[in-house]
N, C-alpha and C positions, 0 to 999 in steps of 0.2 A: 738897462732893461730888466724888469722884474721877471724872474722865473718862478715856477711853482714852488721850488725848494726855498727860494728867498721869501716868498709869501708865507710859507709854512714857518720859517724861522721868525719872521716878524710877528706872526700870531702868537707863537710860544713866548717870545720875549715880552710882548705886550701883556700877555697873561701874567707873567711873573711880576711886571711892574704894577699892574692893577692889584695883584694879590698883596703886595706890600702895603699899598694905600688902604685897601679894605681891612687888613689886619690892624693897622693903626687906628682906623675909624672905630672898629668894634671895641678895642681896648680903651679908647677915649670915652666911648659910651658907657663902659663899665664904671669909669671914674665919675662921669657926669650923666647919670641915668635920666635926668630930667629932659634932656635934649632928644626927644623921640625922632626928630627928623634925621639925626645922625645915624641911627640904626637903619633907617630906610635907605639912606645913601649907601651904607655898607652892604646891605642886602642887594641893592641894585648893581653895585660894582661886582659882587660875586657872580651874579647872573651874567654880567657882561664878560667877565673873565672866563666863565665856563663856555660862553658862546665862542670866544676867540680860540680857546683850547680845543673845542669840538671841531672847528674849522682846521686847525693845525693837524690834529690827529687824522681827520678825514683826508686831508691832502696827502699826508704820509701814507695812508692806506691806498689811495688811488695811485700815487707815484710808484710805490714799491710792490703793489699787487698782493699784499698780504695784510692781515689785521695787525696793527702795530703793537705787538707784545712779544717780540722775539729777543730783546736784549734788555739790559738794565735801564738804559735811557728811556726806551719806549715804555717800559714797565712803570717807571717813576712818573712819566707824563700821564699814563692812564690812571695811576693811583691818585694823582692830583685831581684829575677829572672826576674820579669817583668821590673824593672828598667834597668837591664843590657841588656835584649833583645831589649827593645825599644830604648835604647841608641845606641846599635850596628846598628840598622836599620836607626835611625834618623841621626846619625853622618855620616854614609856612604852616605846617600842621601843628607844631607844639607852641608856636608864638613865644619862643624863649631865646633871649640874646646870647645865653651861654653856649648854645650849640654853635652859633657863628663865631664866637670868640675863640673857642678851642679848635674848630675846624679850619678857620682861616690861618691860624698860627702854624698848624702842621702842614697845610697846603703850601704856605710860603716856604717852609723848610724843604719840602720835597722838590718843589720847582727850583729853588735856589741851588740845592745840591746837584740836581740834574743839569742845570744850565751853567753853573759856575765851577763846579769841582770835578765833574766827569771829563776825562780827556776827549778831545774832538773826535779821536778815532772811535771811541765808544758811542758817540752820538750819531755816527753815520749808519745808514741802513745797509745791510748786507744780505745776500741771498740766503734763504732759509736752509738749514741743514735738513737732511731727509727726515729725521725723526719729528721735525716740527711742521712738516707739510701735511697737516691733517686739520679737519674741521674741529677736532677736539682742542686745538690751540685756543680758539676763541671761546669755546664752552668752558673749558677747565680754568684757564688762566684768568679770564675776565671775571668769572664768578668768585674765584679765590681772592682777587684783588678787591672786588666789591665787598666781600666779607671782611677783609682786613680793614678797609676804610670804615665800614660801619662799626666794627668792634672797637677800633681805635678811638673813634669819636665817643663811644660809650665809656671806654676806659678813661679818657681824658676828663670826662665829667666826674668820674669817681675820684680821680686824682685831685680835681678842683674841690670836691667834697671833703677830702682829707685835709687839704690845705686850709680851707675856710674853717672847718670844725676845729682843727688844732689851734688856729689863731684865736678863735673864740674862747677856747679853754684856757689858753695862756692869758688872755685878757681878763678872764674871770678870776684866775688864780692870783693875778697881780693886783687886783682891785678888791679890797676888803669891805667895801661898802655893802650894806644890807640890801641896797637897791638893785644890786646886780648878782644876786645869789643864783639866778638861772637866766638862761638865754631869753631874749625877747621873742615874742611870737613870730615876728618878721624874720628873725634869724633862723628859727626852727623851720618855718615855711620854706626858706631858701634852701636849707640843707635837705629837706624832704623832697623838694622839687628836683634837685640835682640827683639825689639817690634814685628817685623814681624814673627820671629820664634816662639815667645810665642803665638801669635795669631793662627798660623798654627797648632801648636801642641795641643793647647786647642781645636781647631776645630776638631781635630782627636779624642781627648779623650771624648768629649761631647756625640757623638753618642754611644760610648761604655757604658758610664754611663747610657744613656737612655735605651739601650738594657738590661743592667744589672738590672735596676729597674723593667722593664717590666717582665723579667724572674723571678725576685724575687716575684712579685705579683702573677704570675701564680703558682709558687711553694707554696706560702703562702696559696692560695686557695685550693691547693691539700692537704697540710699538716694540715691546721688549719681551713679550711672552709670559709676563707674570703680573698679577694684580698688585703685588706688594713686594718690594725688594729691600726694604729697610735702608734705602738711600737716605743720607743726612736730611735732605729736604722733607722726605716722607716722615721720618722719625720726628722731626720738630713740628711738622703739621699735626701729627697725632698728639704730641705734647700740648700744642695749642688747643686742640679740640678738647682734651681732657681738662685743661685748666678752666675753660669756659663752661664745660659740662658740670664741673664741681661748683662753679659760681651759680649757675642757674639752679642746680639741685638745692643748694643752701637757701636760695631765695624762694623757690617754689614751696619748700617745706617750712619756710619761715623759721628755720632753726637759728639763722644768723641775720642780724639787721645792722644797718649803719656802717661802722668802720670795718668790720671783718670782711664782708663781701667786697667792700671798696678796696681793701688791701689785695684781695685775690684778683680783682680787675686791674689793679696797678701792676701786679706781677704778669698778668696776661698781656698788658701793653708792651712790656719788655720782651716777653716770649714771642710776640708777633714780629717785632723788629729783628729778633735773632733768627726767626724762621724765614723772614722775607729777605733780609740783607746779610745778616751775620754768617749764616751757613755757607753762603756762596763765597765768602772771603776767607773763611776758616779752612775750607778744603773743597776739592773738586768732587762732584758727584754727577749723577745722571741728569740733574737739573741745571747744570752750569753753563748751558749754551749761551754764548754772547754776553756772559756776565763778567768773567775774569779771563785774563789772557794767560 
């Protein structure tokens, strides 16, 4: 007999399976861009996987009577949901396959890590500790994770920009023919599109990050009596904010173009993962509830 918990697990496992298939489809389309129907299938599968994960998270919310963001497992599931939801909106608006290619890849990673590598004990829901019994749990943590997902998609596009541009330069340096003294217009357009998309998406994620940090400070004052305590998580969140503030400052002032801001975005991608995962495993802090034993 199926229970609600079993249905929840089925939904999450189905999401992971579909994410693997959709990732393969997107990358096949990048190799064979003439097959437009392939990209539509991939987009449809992402919508389907987002639907299943929404059901899974909703059931977990209903069963346990709190918004599912109290531990690492639930956080990774919500991050995966954020990747898919943001991808669906961005790909629909921007009409660009690269958004789906990078987003599905990192979604597959987060779902795989949460399902296959986390111990069963960490996947089980437990009663909330007193500090987490607050409406700020949904406000602060959900906004922070949405900002992480948005910023990481933008950063991945910058990383793809660096990879493609470096390959083009190597190709040009190896070929001495006068016919390839400069990149073709199609290659330049591709790099410009990646650069512009990265900038626009990071510009969307930065206000979310700012709002999430402000909400966290208000919650910290309510829970611990101080707006800022230089907890490791808080410190790295500030570092993350500064990295992307520098990125946007250089882009708005047009002092840097092309590779330099893309390198900053690549650094930002690493910093986000350190802030999101690394800090919790390096050492305990006020934000370590349900993450490490």
